[in-house]
N, C-alpha and C positions, 0 to 999 in steps of 0.2 A: 478414185477416192484417194489413192496413195499420192497421186500427183498434186491434188488440191491441197492436202495437208502440208506437203513439202513446199508448195508455193507460198502459203501463209507464213511458214517459218522463215523463208527467204525474205519476204517483205518486211517482217518485223526486224530481222537482223540488219537488213540494209537501212532501215529508217532509224535504228537505234532505240526503238521503243522497248522498254523493259531491260535493256542491257545494263543500266546503272542501278537497277533496283535489286540485283542479286544479293541475297543475304540480308536485306532490310528487315525481314520478318524476324530473323535471328537477333539482330540488334534490338529491335522493339521488345522481343521476349525477354532478353537479358535485362533490359531496363525495367520492365514490369516486375520481373522477379526481384530485382534489387530494391525496388520500392516496396514490394510486399514483405521482404525480409526486414527492411527498416521499420515498417509498421508493426511487424511481429515482435521485434526487439523492444520497441517503444511500449507495446502492450505488456510485455513481460516486466519491464521496469515499473510501469504504472501499477501493475498487479502486486509487485513486491512492496512498493510504497504503501499501497492500501492495506496490505497484510500487516505491515509494521504498525500502521496507525490503529488498526483494529486490535492488534495484540496489546498496544499500549493502553488503549481505552478499556479493554477487558481486564487487564492486570490492575489498573487503577480502581475499577469498580470492585473487584474482588478484594484488593488490599484494604480499601475503605470499609467494606463490609466486615472483614476480619478484624480490623481495628475497632470498629463500632461494637463488636462483640466483646472486646476487652476494655472498653472505655470506663467501665465501673472501677477498674483497678488503677486508673490514672493514665496520664499521657504516655508515660514510659511503657506501660504494659500494652496500651493500644497501638503505639507505634512499633513495638516489638512484633506484635501479631501482623501488622501491615508489612513490615520488613520480611518476615518469614514467607508470607504469601508472594510478595514481589520477587524474592530470591528464587522461589520454586518456579515461578513463571519466567525466569531469566530476563527480568527487566531491572533497571536500577531505580531505587526509590530516591527521588530527588528531595522531597520534603514530606513531612508528616506533622500534623499538629491537631490539637483538640480544641474545639471552640464550643464551649458549653457541653452538650452531649453529642455533638457532631465530630466526626473524624474527617479531616481534609487531607488528601494525599495527591502527590504529583509524581509520576513515573516517567522515565524516558527509556526508549529502546532504540538501538542502532540497527538498521536493516543489514542483512547479510549481503555478502558479495560486493560488487562495485557500487551498489546503492549506499553503502555505509559511508562513502566519501561525500555524499550530498547533504548529510545532516541526520538528525535524530527525530524520531516521532515522539510526541508528548501526549500523555493522558492525565487528565485531572478528574477527581471524583470526590464526592461528599457523601457520607453515610451517617445515619443516626437513627434515633427512635422514630417509628412511624407515627405515633400519635401521643398526644398529651403534653408534649413539651416542645418549645421552639429551640433554635440553636443557641440562645443565650440562657437556657435553663428555665425560662419562665413558663407559666401555664398558657395554653392557647385559650382564646375567648370564644 
């Protein structure tokens, strides 16, 4: 048995089979790991961008609702309420206006880390009374 195993080894070595493949699995493993790391980094950046977008949308919704609560005091009071909420949510209030009984706001947020260099996420929202009046202040039919 010992002689047969040694014979096979000598035949492979003499023919050159497998001699150039030494370490190929290591190279493939390193390549696969590099690709997996790239995918993981991309997923983290994508998650950060989605988080910024959701933060902007949520902040816009809450700011518009806060402004709608103060719309009876006029545009200045409504937008002051919207600004207070947007500041507390760490987003920048880009615009606020009152149209009839509706408050329209637009906010922007810059994602943290290196994603901040790619741009800002924007959120827009409109809030007003649920029933009885349209955005121009007239009665629904």
